N, C-alpha and C positions, 0 to 999 in steps of 0.2 A: 380449352378443346376438346374434356372430357365431359363439360358440358355441351358443350353444340351434337354431340356423336349422340350422348346419351336422349337426347330432345329429338334427332333427325333420325336414329338409328333406323326407325322401318322405313322410311321414304329412300335412304341412303340402301338400305339390303334390299327393295325390289328394284334398286335402278341397276349392281348389281348382278344380281338376275340374271335381270332382261337385258342388261351384254353382254353374260356368259354367253346365254347361248342364242343371242344375235352373233356375236363372232363367233362362235364354235360354228353355226351353222353356215355363214360365208364363207368358212373354210372348207367343211365339209363338204358344201355342195362343188366349189375349187375343185377339190379334188376328185370327185366323183367321176365331176363331167374329163376330167385329166384324163382317165382311164379310157372313154366312149367320146367325145366327144373335142373340139377343136377353142384355141384362145374365145374364139367368134359367142359364142354362148356361153362362154362364162361370163362375157363381156354384157353380153345380153340380158342375164339373170341378175346382174347389179347395178344394169341403171334402170331395170326392170323396179331393183326396190328404195335403188334413189327418189325416179319417177314416185312412188307410193308414199315416202315420207318429206315431199312435196307437195302434194296432195291432199294428204293426209294433216297438214297446217291448216287448212281454210276445213276442212269437213271435222276435224276434230270440236269446233267451235262450236259450230252446228250443235253436236254431238252433244257437249258437255252443256252447254246452254237447255239443252232438252229434259237431256234424262235425270243430271246432275254429273257431280265427278266421281264419285265412286262406280254408279252402276254405268257410267261409260267406262271405265277403266275397266269393270271387270266386264264387260262381253267385247273390248277389247282384248281384251287377254286370253278369252274362249278364243275368239275369232282365232287369234295370230294361235294359238296353239294347235286351233281343227286343221290351219294349213299348214304344219311343220307335218305334222300326221299325215298329213294326202302325200309328203314326198314321196312316202315310203310305201303308197298304193301305188302308183304309176310310175313310167319311165320317160312316158309323155313330154318334150321341154316344154309347148308352145303349155299345158298344163302347169307346167314347172315356171313359166315365166306371170303367168295368170297370180299365182298363186305367191311368189318374191313382193310382188306388186302388191298383195293385200295383206303380205306381214311387214313393211314397209307403210301404210296406210297407218293400218291399227298399232303398231309400235309408237308415230308421231305423237297418237293419241291420248300414248301411256303417256311419254314423256312429258306432254302440255300438262297433265291432273299433276300430276310430282313436282312438274317446277314452279307449276300455281299456288301449292301448298305448301312446297319453300319459301316459296316467296310471301305469304302472307302470313304466317309463323313467325317468319326471323326479325328480330330483329335491327334496325337501322344498324346498331354499331358492331350484327353479326354479320354481315351480307358474308365481310370478305370469308369469312371461317366457313359461312354454309356454303359458299359454292364453291373455296376450296376441296370441300366434304367431297360435293356433289362430283365434281369433276374426279378427283381419287379414284369414288370407287367405281364410275364409271369407266375411264382405263381399267383398276383392277378387275373386272368384268372380263372387257376387250381381252387382258393377259392370261387371265385361268380358262379363258374359255380355249385359246389355244393349247396353252395346257395339256388341254385334258384329252389332245391327240397322244400327248407324249404317253401318259398314261395306258390310254387305250387306242393304239395305233389301226385297231381293224374299224375298215371303214363299213360296218355294218349297219343295221336299222336301231342299233343300242343307242349310236348316238347322237339318232335322230329323238329318239326315247330323250333321251337325255335332255335335250332342245327344250323338247315339249313339256317334262319335266320344270325345269329354270320357267319356264313360260306359264303356267301353273300355279309355281312355289309363289311367285311373285304378286299373285290375288291374296294371297293371306294377309300381309302387312297393311293393306290397303282398307282388308273387307272388314278385319277384329279393329281398324281405328276408332277411337271413343271423342276424335278432336272431330269441329265443327268443319264442314264442308267451307274454303274457298271461294270469295265469291268469284262469278264467271267476269272475263274480260274478252273487250273489242276486237274482232279481229284488228290485228295492225296493217293500216293501209302502207302498201308500197310506193307510191307516191314516182314510178321508174322515172320520166323526166328529171324529176329533181335532184334523185342522187346521182343520176348519169352526170348533171351541171355538177353538183357541190363534191362527191369525191369517185371520179372515175379513175382514179388508180388502184385504190384501195378495190373500186370491184373488181377493175384486169384478175389483180392478186385474187381474190379471194372466188373465181372463175377458175383462172387456173391453179390453184389449188382444188378448188372439188376436180379439176382433171386427173389432180396427181394422187390423192388421197382414196377416192373411187378406184385408181385402175389399181392401189398398191393393195384393200382391198379385196376387189376380185380377182386379180390376176395374180399378185405374189403368192401367193399356196401351186396354182399354174408352172408357175415360171420354174420357186424350186423343183415340184415334180420331173418337169421335161430333163432339170440335170441332173435326176438319176437319186433325190436322194429320200429314204422313205417317210413313211407316218411322221411319225416323232420326231426329225429331224425338222419337216418341214413347217411342226408345233410349234417345236422351239426356236426356228427364225422368225414365224411370223412374233411368236412372243417377245423376243428381244428387240426387234424393232418396236412394235407398240410400246414396251417398256422406253426405250430412246424420246420416242413420242409422249412421255409425262418427266422422263429425268431431265429431258430441255428446258420443261415448261419453267421455274422456277432460276435461273440463269440468265435464260432469253429475255425474264420481264426486269431484272435488273440492267441489260443491257436498254432495255428499249426504255425505263423511266430514263436513263444517263447520256442517250445518243441519237439522231435523228432517226426516226422510223422509216421514212424511207430510203436513208440511204442505209440500213440492217437489210428491208426486204432486198430490195435490188443486194448486196450481200451477199448473204444467204441461198439468192437461187443463181448466183457464182457460181460461189461452193460446191452448191446441189448441181449445177447443169457439170463440172470436175470430179466433182466426188459418183457419178453414178458411171463414169468412160470406163473403168476397169470389167462391171457388168455387161457396160453395152455392148464392148470391142468384144470382149471375147467368146465362145458360146461355151464352152466348158472352164468352168470357177474351181477350185482349191476348195475345200469347206474354210478354211478358213478365213480367207479370203473374202467368199463370202459373207462371212456371218458379222467378220468388220467393215466392208461396208459397206453391205445393209445395215450396219447399227448406224453409220455415219450421215450416210444417204436420208434415213428414217430422220434424226435429228434436225437436220432440215427442212424436209418435206412437210415435217409435224410445227414449224418456227412459222412459217408464212399465214397462215390462219389467223392465230392470235393479233401477231405484229398488224395483219392488213384490217383486223376490228380493232385497233388502240387506232394505227393509224385516222382511221374513219370515224370515229369518234371523238378525234383531235376536231373535225371538221364541222361538226354537226352540234347544235346546238339541245338542251338537256330533254327537254319536250321531244324533240323526232327521234329519242334514239330506241326507244321500243319499235317503229317502224324506220329505223336503220336496221335495226337485226333481223327484223322479216325482211329485207329486201335481201339483205347481205347470207339469209338460208338459202334464199330461192334463190339467188347468182352461184351459190355450191352447190346447192340440189344440179341445178340446169348442167353446169360443169362436170360435176359427179356423173350424173345421166351419159354425158356422152364420153366423159375419158373410158368406161374401161368398152364402149364399143371400136372407139378408135385403135387403141392399143391390142384388142383381141386382134382385129383384121393384121395391125402390123406381123404380131406373134405368130397368126397363121402363116401368112405367106412369106416372113422374113426369118422367121425363127423367135425363139423364146425370150433372146437378149434385144427381144427390140423394148422388152420393156424399160429397161434400162434405159435404153437411147428415147424412148417417147421421154420418160424425166428428162435426160438432155434436153431435149427440144423443147419442152413447158418453162423450165426455168431461163435458155436461153430470151425468150418472150418475154417475159420478166425482167431481165438484165435488160432488153432492148426498150422496153415501155418505162416501165418505172428508174427517171430520172430525178436526183431531188433537184437538178436546179431546173425543173419541171415547175414543180412544187410552190403558189402563189403565194399560199397563206395568209390569203386574202378575206378565208371563212371560217379562219382559226379558232376557237374561242377562247376566251379571255383566261382560264386556268388551264389552259397545252403546256406542254403534255403531260395528257392528266395519268393514273396511277394506271400502271399498266394490271389487266388482270389476267389471269393464268384462264385460257377456254374450255372449256373440253370441247373432247372431240365430235367433233360436226357431223357426226353419223346419232351424236349421242345428244338432240340440244332440238329446241324448238324456242320458235319469235320470244314464246315467253322468257329466256333467257338472260335476256334483256332486262327485263322487270329482276331479278336476282343479281347483276351488276350491282355494286355498292354507287358508281359514279354517277349513275340515273337518281335524278333524285328523286327522294320517296316520296315527294307530293303530289307530282305527276303522275307516278303509282296508282296512289290514290284518286287521284280522281280519275283516271281511268275507272277502278274499279266501283268508284261509286256513280258516277254513271253508268258502269255497265249496270250495276246492282239496280238503279232507278228502271231502267228499261225494258230490264227482268221482269220489272212488278210489273209496269206498264202492257206488257205483253200477257202477261199471266191474267191480269184483269179483262180484259179486252178477248179472250177467250171465253174467261167466267161468263162473259157477257152475251159471247155466243152464245155458249152453252144454254141459261139459265133465262134467254131474252129479253133482263134488264143493260139497262146503258152503263159503261165501266162511270166509275168515280172520276169527276173534275181534278186533275193534278196540280197543285200546288206549284208557280213559279218556282225555278233554280235559281240562285243565284251565281 
């Protein structure tokens, strides 16, 4: 593991800084709006951020293909840093919506650069460790972002400056790298109809996980604030919940490899519906109960996405798994965009405890929809169940995470990269021919 850390420390450090800034920004904006606005605006801001992440998956490929990885990363980091600072220049909420969209758009491109670099530099035998290191850096950054509020509870412009500082410093590791650029990858096709027929239960679980996780990141700070907790305790609560999401990944993997994954999804959903009830039914909650129940709810909440990903991969062939990951992330993004809006409306009219009532309701949808008896296993791959891979938080990944997944056949990834390089060369020759007036050189046929 020490060799892995030494080889990829610059990329891990850049990821940690990005997620530290992103996690702190989300909680900071939620707490700022808790003073002057309602849950609907907080949910709208988080929805705009996820919409930017979804749109960035397509825009990022084009930008990287046009200017290269480092220039695309530097440009997006610069735009993201500027967008963060503009939050301090105006309090007009429609402008904040646009800024959150821009931040999501820029960060998705940054994720794509880092993940494609990790994929190209990781040997086949090291993919599991590289993937785990990326996940740990993602979660650690999110946790540290919340703990900043414990050290600095004052919601002044200093926190925005710290967020901007993180996004500015994450430029340094990649700008100074001496490694070769990774080859650009094709945008993964979504193929909606194919996956709706092949993995409908996984898509349902992913959509519900998006509703839950998007609502949690956007509205949990508002919920805790409405209970009367000071800023430093809000940071501790959010940090402990995200830590639960990290800690559950390894025991979840052990269970996932040994038991029916559809049954595990339904079981986690049933337990989540029950665990959220104490906070859903009580407008006022004692502090020890709040932290204990919040921790348990987060253990179950952050289990749904990786279980659904593993369940989907069991029923899709290796050459389709990059496209599958793109489909799952878009589905998650749509759910994460809608969840904060719906939960924000409920919190506005019925009280802050409606956030956890929303969690229970979403979990009951999965209990109703995901039934092991409905799984036919008709399209299950031969070596299923595949080895469970702890997934990074979906706010910190792009469609290229599939290329890091050691379950994906290395040959498939290399063929996609080879085709991408060949297409890029053709486009470059056509562009040069247009500038010089000479016809492009004829390409040799590829096998």
